[in-house]
RODO-2510 file (C-alpha; in nm, 4 decimals, decimal comma):
residues 542
     n   res          X          Y          Z
     1     m     5,7794    12,8428    12,2899
     2     i     5,6979    12,9737    12,6381
     3     e     5,9392    13,2385    12,7649
     4     w     5,9913    13,2349    13,1397
     5     r     6,0386    13,5500    13,3467
     6     k     6,4016    13,6459    13,3949
     7     s     6,3381    13,8381    13,7158
     8     n     6,0933    13,8435    14,0041
     9     d     6,0588    14,1890    14,1494
    10     a     5,8507    14,0677    14,4433
    11     l     6,1253    13,8359    14,5677
    12     g     6,4128    14,0478    14,4399
    13     t     6,5538    13,7595    14,2373
    14     s     6,6870    13,7470    13,8836
    15     n     6,8518    13,5034    13,6468
    16     r     7,1964    13,5531    13,5009
    17     g     7,1071    13,3542    13,1894
    18     n     6,7951    13,2303    13,0159
    19     p     6,5532    13,0793    13,2703
    20     c     6,3601    12,7548    13,2210
    21     e     6,0431    12,6287    13,3883
    22     s     6,2308    12,5275    13,7027
    23     g     6,3377    12,8887    13,7593
    24     l     6,7018    12,7928    13,7080
    25     c     6,9105    12,9302    13,4250
    26     t     6,9470    12,6971    13,1282
    27     l     7,3217    12,7032    13,1972
    28     c     7,3871    12,7092    13,5718
    29     d     7,7402    12,8408    13,6378
    30     s     7,9115    12,7265    13,9584
    31     a     8,0840    13,0677    13,9833
    32     c     7,7546    13,2603    13,9653
    33     k     7,7204    13,5546    14,2042
    34     g     7,3415    13,5395    14,2097
    35     k     7,0638    13,5711    14,2280
    36     c     6,7942    13,3290    14,1111
    37     e     6,5366    13,2108    14,3638
    38     t     6,7196    12,8851    14,4370
    39     w     7,0519    13,0678    14,4778
    40     m     6,8994    13,3145    14,7236
    41     s     6,7105    13,0412    14,9091
    42     s     7,0421    12,8674    14,9727
    43     l     7,1456    13,1654    15,1826
    44     r     6,8194    13,2875    15,3279
    45     g     6,5948    12,9807    15,3420
    46     r     6,2259    13,0433    15,4084
    47     e     6,2811    13,4171    15,3884
    48     l     6,2369    13,3665    15,0133
    49     l     5,8791    13,2503    15,0632
    50     y     5,7693    13,6117    15,1037
    51     p     5,7954    13,9395    14,9101
    52     r     6,0866    14,1656    15,0032
    53     r     6,0727    14,4990    15,1880
    54     f     5,7736    14,4065    15,3997
    55     g     5,5987    14,7102    15,5422
    56     s     5,7046    14,9352    15,2555
    57     v     5,5426    14,7586    14,9621
    58     t     5,2367    14,5809    14,8389
    59     a     5,2738    14,2837    14,6067
    60     g     5,0461    14,1251    14,3490
    61     s     5,0824    13,8199    14,1312
    62     a     5,1615    13,8559    13,7629
    63     n     4,9274    13,5663    13,6875
    64     v     4,7941    13,5404    13,3358
    65     v     4,6175    13,2531    13,1628
    66     a     4,8659    12,9661    13,1567
    67     l     4,9636    12,8619    12,8062
    68     g     5,1044    12,5288    12,6961
    69     l     5,1737    12,2080    12,8816
    70     g     5,3940    12,1882    13,1878
    71     y     5,3883    12,1950    13,5642
    72     h     5,3246    12,5689    13,5397
    73     a     4,9813    12,4858    13,3944
    74     l     4,8744    12,2993    13,7081
    75     r     4,7385    12,5009    13,9991
    76     i     4,6935    12,4016    14,3615
    77     q     4,3414    12,3673    14,4978
    78     g     4,2576    12,5340    14,8277
    79     y     3,9615    12,4707    15,0534
    80     a     3,7565    12,7016    15,2752
    81     y     3,6726    12,4588    15,5546
    82     g     3,7708    12,1319    15,7195
    83     w     4,0983    11,9729    15,8205
    84     n     4,2170    11,6255    15,7344
    85     g     4,3947    11,5481    16,0559
    86     e     4,3397    11,3933    16,3948
    87     r     4,2648    11,7289    16,5578
    88     q     4,0312    11,9940    16,4161
    89     d     4,1319    12,2486    16,6801
    90     p     4,2036    12,5870    16,5124
    91     d     4,4886    12,6416    16,7592
    92     f     4,6515    12,3259    16,6288
    93     c     4,5653    12,3379    16,2581
    94     l     4,8614    12,5586    16,1665
    95     f     5,1012    12,5052    15,8791
    96     p     5,4066    12,4236    16,0979
    97     q     5,2068    12,1251    16,2273
    98     v     5,1881    11,9727    15,8778
    99     d     5,4048    11,6626    15,8564
   100     v     5,6140    11,6596    15,5369
   101     s     5,8222    11,3571    15,6319
   102     t     5,7945    11,0566    15,4055
   103     r     5,9072    10,6988    15,3718
   104     f     5,9578    10,4660    15,0801
   105     g     6,0496    10,1053    15,0246
   106     r     5,9235     9,7579    15,0950
   107     q     6,0765     9,5442    15,3706
   108     a     6,3334     9,7937    15,5005
   109     a     6,1605    10,1294    15,4473
   110     i     6,3717    10,4452    15,4326
   111     q     6,2615    10,7440    15,6403
   112     c     6,3103    11,0982    15,5069
   113     r     6,2572    11,4312    15,6791
   114     a     6,1277    11,5828    15,3558
   115     p     5,9999    11,4341    15,0269
   116     l     6,3167    11,5368    14,8440
   117     m     6,6142    11,3546    14,6983
   118     t     6,9107    11,4604    14,4889
   119     g     6,9611    11,3601    14,1304
   120     a     7,2420    11,1232    14,0422
   121     l     7,5763    11,2979    14,0933
   122     g     7,8243    11,0771    13,9174
   123     s     8,1430    11,0977    13,7146
   124     t     8,1121    11,4622    13,6149
   125     f     8,3979    11,6588    13,7683
   126     i     8,1583    11,9130    13,9168
   127     a     8,0028    11,6340    14,1237
   128     a     8,3429    11,5302    14,2550
   129     k     8,4478    11,8869    14,3387
   130     y     8,1444    11,9681    14,5504
   131     w     8,0646    11,6241    14,6829
   132     d     8,1261    11,6986    15,0503
   133     s     7,8707    11,9791    15,0397
   134     f     7,6183    11,7607    14,8593
   135     a     7,6600    11,4561    15,0835
   136     i     7,6904    11,6294    15,4195
   137     g     7,4045    11,8629    15,3300
   138     a     7,1812    11,5694    15,2378
   139     a     7,2702    11,3842    15,5578
   140     l     7,1954    11,6905    15,7717
   141     a     6,8696    11,7559    15,5881
   142     g     6,7707    11,3892    15,6183
   143     i     6,7114    11,3240    15,2481
   144     p     6,8519    11,0623    15,0072
   145     i     7,1494    11,1368    14,7845
   146     v     7,2455    10,9395    14,4756
   147     v     7,6027    10,8616    14,3704
   148     g     7,5753    10,8545    13,9933
   149     e     7,7223    10,6171    13,7385
   150     n     8,0877    10,5637    13,6432
   151     v     8,2462    10,7025    13,9606
   152     v     8,4850    10,4080    13,9898
   153     g     8,5495    10,3864    13,6170
   154     v     8,6817    10,7434    13,5896
   155     d     8,8804    10,7372    13,9151
   156     k     9,2508    10,7493    13,8265
   157     q     9,3384    10,5938    14,1612
   158     a     9,0954    10,3038    14,1309
   159     v     9,2392     9,9568    14,0795
   160     i     9,0281     9,7192    13,8688
   161     r     9,1597     9,3770    13,7743
   162     n     8,9643     9,1069    13,5907
   163     r     8,6407     9,2983    13,6355
   164     r     8,6855     9,3201    14,0090
   165     i     8,7455     9,6403    14,2056
   166     e     9,0396     9,6142    14,4391
   167     r     9,0540     9,9815    14,5283
   168     a     8,8013    10,2667    14,4775
   169     p     8,9087    10,5698    14,6823
   170     e     8,6668    10,8172    14,5209
   171     l     8,3646    10,5953    14,5768
   172     d     8,4785    10,5328    14,9342
   173     r     8,5110    10,9069    14,9924
   174     r     8,1614    10,9734    14,8663
   175     v     7,9962    10,7079    15,0807
   176     q     8,1889    10,7974    15,3938
   177     a     8,1125    11,1709    15,3639
   178     f     7,7407    11,0961    15,3893
   179     l     7,7675    10,8295    15,6583
   180     r     7,9654    11,0608    15,8895
   181     y     7,6509    11,2682    15,9550
   182     y     7,3809    11,0139    15,8727
   183     d     7,1326    10,9869    16,1624
   184     g     6,8794    10,7393    16,0286
   185     y     6,7003    10,9697    15,7840
   186     g     6,7666    10,9635    15,4123
   187     a     7,0006    10,7187    15,2436
   188     i     7,2983    10,6998    15,0114
   189     m     7,2150    10,5265    14,6848
   190     v     7,4795    10,4170    14,4342
   191     q     7,3851    10,3976    14,0685
   192     m     7,5058    10,1267    13,8314
   193     n     7,5189    10,1299    13,4529
   194     v     7,6711     9,8739    13,2139
   195     e     8,0324     9,9601    13,2986
   196     d     7,9662     9,9708    13,6739
   197     t     7,8059     9,6270    13,6550
   198     r     8,1035     9,4899    13,4616
   199     n     8,3480     9,6438    13,7058
   200     g     8,1788     9,4837    14,0073
   201     v     8,0558     9,7970    14,1852
   202     a     7,7718     9,6085    14,3569
   203     e     8,0042     9,3387    14,4877
   204     y     8,2559     9,5950    14,6118
   205     l     7,9969     9,8042    14,7953
   206     i     7,8280     9,5198    14,9799
   207     e     8,1622     9,3789    15,0916
   208     k     8,2929     9,7141    15,2134
   209     f     7,9843     9,8878    15,3534
   210     g     7,7297     9,6133    15,4132
   211     d     7,3562     9,6070    15,3589
   212     q     7,3044     9,9724    15,4566
   213     m     7,3879    10,0577    15,0956
   214     v     7,1148    10,1099    14,8360
   215     i     7,1788    10,0090    14,4739
   216     e     7,0096    10,2033    14,1945
   217     l     6,9876    10,0359    13,8562
   218     k     7,0070    10,2765    13,5626
   219     w     6,7842    10,2764    13,2555
   220     g     6,8284    10,6373    13,1542
   221     q     6,7553    10,9964    13,2478
   222     g     6,5545    11,2944    13,1334
   223     a     6,8382    11,4679    12,9511
   224     k     6,9449    11,2115    12,6945
   225     s     6,8714    10,8766    12,5384
   226     i     7,2315    10,7509    12,5458
   227     g     7,4728    10,6755    12,8292
   228     g     7,6499    10,9259    13,0479
   229     e     7,9261    11,1524    12,9228
   230     i     8,2105    11,3555    13,0623
   231     q     8,4666    11,5748    12,8896
   232     v     8,8390    11,5200    12,9496
   233     d     9,1236    11,7426    12,8380
   234     n     9,4162    11,5080    12,8983
   235     l     9,5372    11,2660    12,6306
   236     d     9,6817    11,0091    12,8708
   237     y     9,3658    11,0158    13,0827
   238     a     9,1520    10,9673    12,7702
   239     r     9,3599    10,6645    12,6758
   240     m     9,3285    10,5210    13,0250
   241     l     8,9493    10,5526    13,0071
   242     k     8,9489    10,3817    12,6688
   243     q     9,1535    10,0967    12,8162
   244     r     8,8904    10,0639    13,0886
   245     g     8,6305     9,9961    12,8226
   246     y     8,4741    10,3368    12,7573
   247     l     8,4002    10,4958    12,4217
   248     l     8,6173    10,8035    12,3642
   249     d     8,5172    11,0533    12,0981
   250     p     8,7317    11,1206    11,9040
   251     d     8,9557    10,8151    11,9383
   252     p     9,2680    10,9170    12,1393
   253     d     9,4672    10,6363    11,9752
   254     d     9,4088    10,7715    11,6248
   255     p     9,7405    10,9302    11,5091
   256     a     9,5575    11,2186    11,3385
   257     v     9,3603    11,2867    11,6549
   258     e     9,6747    11,2753    11,8666
   259     e     9,8452    11,5265    11,6378
   260     a     9,5415    11,7557    11,6447
   261     f     9,5422    11,7429    12,0238
   262     r     9,9142    11,8163    12,0539
   263     s     9,8852    12,1076    11,8125
   264     g     9,6037    12,2582    12,0170
   265     a     9,3329    12,2299    11,7522
   266     l     9,1597    11,9534    11,9480
   267     r     9,1167    12,0406    12,3144
   268     s     8,9072    11,7675    12,4684
   269     f     8,7595    11,4197    12,4381
   270     a     8,4060    11,3083    12,5215
   271     r     8,3843    10,9877    12,7219
   272     h     8,0614    10,7941    12,6661
   273     s     7,9003    10,4986    12,8420
   274     r     7,7280    10,2107    12,6705
   275     l     7,3622    10,1693    12,5941
   276     g     7,2039     9,9077    12,8146
   277     a     6,9985     9,6033    12,7093
   278     t     7,1307     9,5968    12,3525
   279     d     7,1167     9,2168    12,3597
   280     l     6,7426     9,2154    12,4324
   281     g     6,4731     9,2609    12,1722
   282     r     6,1369     9,2056    12,3414
   283     p     5,9711     9,3344    12,6621
   284     e     5,9424     8,9788    12,7958
   285     e     6,3195     8,9365    12,7607
   286     v     6,3802     9,2642    12,9449
   287     l     6,1534     9,1602    13,2313
   288     e     6,3159     8,8176    13,2598
   289     a     6,6700     8,9582    13,2554
   290     f     6,5770     9,2325    13,5021
   291     l     6,4244     8,9947    13,7552
   292     k     6,7273     8,7683    13,7265
   293     h     6,9659     9,0581    13,7914
   294     v     6,7668     9,1793    14,0923
   295     q     6,7677     8,8265    14,2315
   296     y     7,1462     8,8211    14,1967
   297     l     7,1806     9,1525    14,3829
   298     r     6,9629     9,0206    14,6628
   299     s     7,1812     8,7105    14,6832
   300     l     7,4746     8,9437    14,7512
   301     g     7,2879     9,0818    15,0526
   302     y     7,1178     9,3972    14,9219
   303     k     6,7949     9,4731    15,1068
   304     r     6,7195     9,7917    14,9119
   305     i     6,7263     9,8208    14,5339
   306     t     6,5858    10,1023    14,3193
   307     l     6,5552    10,1845    13,9491
   308     k     6,6020    10,5083    13,7554
   309     t     6,4406    10,5475    13,4142
   310     g     6,4352    10,8352    13,1693
   311     s     6,1934    11,0006    12,9300
   312     y     6,1554    10,7145    12,6853
   313     g     5,8186    10,6334    12,5304
   314     m     5,5115    10,4852    12,6905
   315     e     5,6165    10,1218    12,6357
   316     a     5,9418    10,1728    12,8264
   317     l     5,7579    10,3613    13,1021
   318     a     5,5090    10,0781    13,1469
   319     l     5,7903     9,8251    13,1366
   320     a     5,9844    10,0110    13,4066
   321     i     5,6805    10,0252    13,6353
   322     r     5,6036     9,6582    13,5817
   323     c     5,9651     9,5445    13,6256
   324     a     6,0103     9,7483    13,9434
   325     t     5,6789     9,6266    14,0824
   326     e     5,7308     9,2588    14,0065
   327     a     6,0880     9,2704    14,1386
   328     g     5,9661     9,4261    14,4643
   329     l     6,1953     9,7275    14,4293
   330     d     6,1960    10,0068    14,6833
   331     l     6,1700    10,3024    14,4450
   332     l     6,1345    10,3897    14,0777
   333     t     6,2543    10,7360    13,9770
   334     i     6,0917    10,8632    13,6565
   335     d     6,2892    11,1473    13,5002
   336     g     6,1146    11,3503    13,2333
   337     s     6,2717    11,5601    12,9601
   338     g     6,3833    11,8839    13,1109
   339     g     6,6045    11,7043    13,3619
   340     g     6,9790    11,6531    13,3611
   341     t     7,2841    11,7787    13,5444
   342     g     7,5909    11,6995    13,3370
   343     m     7,7412    11,7112    12,9890
   344     s     7,4500    11,5880    12,7793
   345     p     7,4503    11,6585    12,4050
   346     w     7,2704    11,9927    12,3924
   347     n     7,0278    11,9374    12,1055
   348     m     6,9437    11,5973    12,2516
   349     m     6,8445    11,7755    12,5717
   350     e     6,6340    12,0177    12,3691
   351     h     6,4553    11,7737    12,1419
   352     w     6,4592    11,4220    12,2859
   353     g     6,2014    11,2445    12,4966
   354     v     5,8733    11,3045    12,6746
   355     p     5,8355    11,6257    12,8814
   356     s     5,7995    11,5718    13,2534
   357     l     5,4315    11,6545    13,3034
   358     l     5,3191    11,4234    13,0243
   359     l     5,5438    11,1386    13,1388
   360     h     5,4404    11,1722    13,5016
   361     s     5,0706    11,1814    13,4126
   362     r     5,0987    10,8539    13,2250
   363     a     5,3062    10,7058    13,5080
   364     y     5,0156    10,7623    13,7452
   365     q     4,7756    10,6029    13,4984
   366     y     4,9922    10,2932    13,4538
   367     a     5,0607    10,2587    13,8263
   368     k     4,6885    10,2799    13,9014
   369     l     4,6162    10,0136    13,6403
   370     l     4,8484     9,7732    13,8219
   371     a     4,7111     9,8724    14,1615
   372     d     4,3553     9,8085    14,0437
   373     r     4,4709     9,4567    13,9515
   374     g     4,5834     9,4024    14,3096
   375     k     4,9553     9,4624    14,2563
   376     a     5,1701     9,6241    14,5266
   377     v     5,2972     9,9021    14,3019
   378     v     5,6524    10,0251    14,3528
   379     d     5,6916    10,3644    14,5232
   380     l     5,7634    10,6413    14,2738
   381     a     5,9815    10,9522    14,2604
   382     f     5,9224    11,2159    13,9918
   383     a     6,2088    11,4164    13,8408
   384     g     6,2733    11,6500    13,5520
   385     g     6,3128    12,0270    13,5899
   386     l     6,1628    12,0553    13,9397
   387     a     6,3044    12,3029    14,1900
   388     r     6,0468    12,4763    14,4118
   389     e     5,7909    12,3894    14,6758
   390     d     5,5012    12,4341    14,4329
   391     h     5,6682    12,1794    14,2037
   392     v     5,6954    11,9370    14,4952
   393     f     5,3294    11,9686    14,5898
   394     k     5,2151    11,9303    14,2291
   395     a     5,4347    11,6280    14,1570
   396     l     5,3336    11,4470    14,4762
   397     a     4,9632    11,5187    14,4208
   398     l     4,9771    11,4314    14,0503
   399     g     5,1176    11,0867    14,1269
   400     a     4,9355    11,0243    14,4555
   401     p     4,9224    10,7828    14,6249
   402     f     5,2223    10,6267    14,4505
   403     t     5,4665    10,9204    14,4500
   404     k     5,6723    10,9523    14,7685
   405     l     5,9619    11,1774    14,6618
   406     v     6,0576    11,4520    14,4196
   407     c     6,4050    11,4183    14,2729
   408     m     6,5950    11,7432    14,2124
   409     g     6,9182    11,7485    14,0149
   410     r     7,0505    12,0948    13,9366
   411     a     6,8504    12,2736    14,2082
   412     m     7,0172    12,0737    14,4845
   413     m     7,3615    12,1498    14,3426
   414     i     7,3290    12,5279    14,3664
   415     p     7,3717    12,5471    14,7481
   416     a     7,7090    12,3747    14,7154
   417     f     7,8245    12,6257    14,4553
   418     v     7,7293    12,9400    14,6442
   419     g     7,8378    12,8022    14,9811
   420     s     8,1783    12,6939    14,8515
   421     n     8,2414    13,0307    14,6878
   422     i     8,1613    13,2119    15,0114
   423     e     8,3759    12,9719    15,2135
   424     g     8,6663    13,0271    14,9752
   425     v     8,6598    13,3988    15,0598
   426     l     8,5951    13,3752    15,4333
   427     r     8,8268    13,0777    15,4873
   428     p     9,1024    13,1400    15,2298
   429     e     9,3072    12,8501    15,3644
   430     r     9,0271    12,6191    15,2423
   431     r     8,9660    12,7889    14,9091
   432     t     9,1382    12,5215    14,6996
   433     q     8,9849    12,2384    14,8999
   434     v     8,6269    12,3654    14,8555
   435     h     8,6856    12,4923    14,4994
   436     g     8,5906    12,8510    14,5783
   437     q     8,5977    13,0753    14,2716
   438     w     8,5470    13,4253    14,4130
   439     d     8,8129    13,6748    14,5172
   440     e     8,5704    13,8720    14,7319
   441     l     8,2099    13,8569    14,8431
   442     p     7,9688    14,0208    14,5977
   443     p     7,6990    14,2697    14,7063
   444     t     7,4387    13,9920    14,6711
   445     v     7,6050    13,8361    14,9774
   446     t     7,7453    14,1302    15,1768
   447     c     7,3987    14,2836    15,1983
   448     y     7,3397    14,0177    15,4653
   449     g     7,6747    14,0519    15,6412
   450     n     8,0398    13,9509    15,6293
   451     k     8,0320    13,6558    15,8672
   452     p     7,8899    13,3105    15,7935
   453     e     7,6620    13,3370    16,0968
   454     q     7,5043    13,6442    15,9355
   455     i     7,4946    13,5210    15,5766
   456     f     7,3576    13,1704    15,6247
   457     v     7,0186    13,1621    15,7901
   458     a     7,0643    12,7892    15,8643
   459     w     7,3950    12,8344    16,0473
   460     e     7,2525    12,8043    16,3980
   461     t     7,0250    12,5174    16,2996
   462     v     7,3231    12,3155    16,1843
   463     a     7,5329    12,4222    16,4843
   464     r     7,2668    12,2957    16,7230
   465     k     7,2584    11,9657    16,5380
   466     v     7,6315    11,8919    16,5179
   467     g     7,7701    12,1116    16,7971
   468     n     7,9817    12,4256    16,7681
   469     a     8,3068    12,2294    16,7819
   470     e     8,2064    12,0330    16,4711
   471     m     8,1094    12,3405    16,2658
   472     s     8,4652    12,3899    16,1426
   473     k     8,4284    12,0586    15,9573
   474     i     8,0943    12,1405    15,7930
   475     p     8,1263    12,2881    15,4422
   476     f     7,9331    12,6102    15,3913
   477     g     7,7706    12,4445    15,0921
   478     a     7,6135    12,1845    15,3220
   479     i     7,4717    12,4594    15,5425
   480     a     7,3270    12,6251    15,2335
   481     m     7,1685    12,2941    15,1311
   482     v     6,9955    12,2699    15,4690
   483     a     6,8568    12,6206    15,4146
   484     l     6,7187    12,5315    15,0712
   485     a     6,5602    12,2091    15,1990
   486     d     6,4030    12,4005    15,4863
   487     k     6,2601    12,6653    15,2528
   488     i     6,1069    12,4034    15,0250
   489     s     5,9699    12,2112    15,3244
   490     a     5,8137    12,5216    15,4810
   491     g     5,6607    12,6265    15,1494
   492     l     5,5225    12,2761    15,1057
   493     q     5,3716    12,2906    15,4555
   494     q     5,1967    12,6147    15,3639
   495     f     5,0490    12,4748    15,0442
   496     m     4,9356    12,1627    15,2301
   497     a     4,7741    12,3662    15,5071
   498     g     4,5782    12,5573    15,2423
   499     a     4,4691    12,2234    15,0993
   500     r     4,3709    12,1216    15,4552
   501     k     4,6043    11,8206    15,4552
   502     a     4,7968    11,7281    15,7706
   503     n     5,0468    11,4888    15,6084
   504     l     5,1704    11,3773    15,2696
   505     n     4,9658    11,0566    15,2687
   506     q     4,6499    11,2671    15,2415
   507     l     4,7501    11,4375    14,9168
   508     s     4,5469    11,3413    14,6122
   509     r     4,4944    11,4456    14,2521
   510     s     4,1834    11,6336    14,3647
   511     d     4,4205    11,8876    14,5219
   512     l     4,5134    12,0061    14,1708
   513     i     4,3269    12,1933    13,8986
   514     a     4,4315    12,2565    13,5393
   515     a     4,4816    12,6127    13,4216
   516     n     4,4033    12,5320    13,0590
   517     r     4,1957    12,2700    12,8846
   518     e     4,4876    12,1127    12,7020
   519     t     4,6511    12,0348    13,0357
   520     a     4,3216    11,8980    13,1676
   521     q     4,2902    11,6684    12,8689
   522     e     4,6472    11,5334    12,8922
   523     t     4,6680    11,4905    13,2694
   524     g     4,3134    11,3970    13,3682
   525     i     4,3186    11,6863    13,6162
   526     p     3,9908    11,8820    13,5775
   527     f     3,9906    12,2336    13,4346
   528     a     3,9711    12,5010    13,7068
   529     t     3,6004    12,5885    13,6729
   530     e     3,4929    12,2292    13,6189
   531     a     3,6587    12,0924    13,9346
   532     e     3,3918    12,0613    14,2084
   533     h     3,1299    12,2154    13,9762
   534     d     2,8818    11,9410    14,0629
   535     r     2,9289    12,0082    14,4333
   536     a     2,8797    12,3792    14,3735
   537     l     2,5488    12,3156    14,1980
   538     a     2,4379    12,0897    14,4811
   539     i     2,4921    12,3759    14,7263
   540     l     2,3008    12,6252    14,5133
   541     q     2,0152    12,3870    14,4439
   542     g     1,9940    12,2479    14,7957
***
C-alpha cells in the first residue's frame, strides 16, 4: 500500500490524521484546527500555490519514481514553444489569460466559472448543518452544487401523504439558499434515489421552482455499492423513518432492540436506502426503463437531467454512458472508489469497487467508442478522491474531450467547516446557527489576524460582488469556499499555461504522461520517455 506524506514542509501544511491520495485525512473532522492543504487554501486561497517564507528559503520537490496506480502516477506535460490561442503575443500569453470557464449540457447548457462541482450533499446531518456555506459559496463561485438523496425523507417537518410531498421545508431551504446568490453561473441539482422517486421529489420541485431545477438520477457512488446511510440516535425518529419506508438497522420496533436502546447498550440506528433496479435483470431492460423514466421527467417540464453512477464494473459503466447518451442527458458523473462524503460502511469503502483512475480511463475509452460511431456522447464529470488543481487538470485531460467538470465531495466541504468555526468565535451570537465548535481561534488562524478581513483572503472579493451591506448575511464558510475555488482555478490556469492551452476545450490526453509503465498500460497514456519520442528522433535526424 502507498503511504502518503503527512506533512508538506514547503507549503507549511500537515494532516491531523492519516492522509489519502487527495491530500485530505481519511477521517475529516469538522472541528479540525488545521492544517492540511485544502484547509489552509480555504483561508489563504492562491497563496497556497507557492512555498512559504519566500525570500528566506529555497524549495525542491520530493519527487521519486511514482509507484502503483492512481492519479499521482500521471504527470502533466509541458511544452517549450507555441500557444494554442487566438493571440501568440508574449505580452498576452500569460496564465491569468487562460479561460477555465466551462459549460455542459445539451439544449439548455449550464455555464460555470470553473470546471468544479460539489459532490452530493444529502441527508447526512453534516450536510444540513453547513448547507448555507456550501450553497452560498457555490453560487458565489459560480459552480454547480448537488442536493443529495433522501433530504425530504429524513426531514421531520416534511409532510408526505400517498406518495406526494405536501411540505418539504428542508429541501426548500437548500434550494433557496443557492438561488439567493445565483447569477447565471453554476446550477443547483437535486438527486433522486428510489425513496425520493416514490415520494414525488421530482413532481414537487418542478411545481415549486420551475424548470430552472436540475434533476440528478442516482445509480451509486464511489464509496459503496448499496444505498445511502445515516446514523440516528433517537428511537422515535428511527421509528418515523421506518414508517416512511426506510430500512433501519437494527429494527427499532424489535422489543429486544428497544430495551437495549433504553438501557444505553445500543446508542444508534443506521438508516439505509434501497438498492435500485432490483426488478431488472438484463441491460436491455435497464436501458428501456431508464429511457421511459427520463421521458416522464421531461413530460413534467425538466429541461436538464443528469445521472450519477458509482464504481461498479465495466458493464455498468458502459451501460451508464449508453443510457445517458441515448437519453440525451446533460451530464454523467462517474465516481470512482476513493470517493464518498458520508456514513458509508468502512470496509466497503476500503475494498469495494474500481479505483478512480482505472474507472475514468475506461470511461474515456467507452465514450470514444460511441463518439466514433457518430453518437453525441453525454458530457462527463469525474469524481473520486480529487481535491487539488493538479487533479483537475489530470481528470479533464484524461477524459478529454468528453469531461467538462471535476466533482469534489469532501474537499468542497472543508471551507464550510473552517469558516463556520471561525465565525462562531468572531460572531458568538451566530455560533449556534453556524455550528461553530471552537471556543477561541487557534494559532493556525491568528497567525493571519483576528478579524475576518485579515483571515480570509477572499473577503474583499466577495464584498465587491455582494456589497458591504450584504456581507453580514454571508457565512464565513461561503467566503472560504470562494477562496478554495479561486486557488484551484489559479493553479489550473498555471498548469494550462505551461501546457500552452488557452482554454479547457484545448486540453487533450497528449497533455499527460505516465510516471510508470503500469499506469501507461492501464490508461493508454504513454510512459514519460516514450511520449513524443518519435518527434524527438525526427528533430535529431532532420
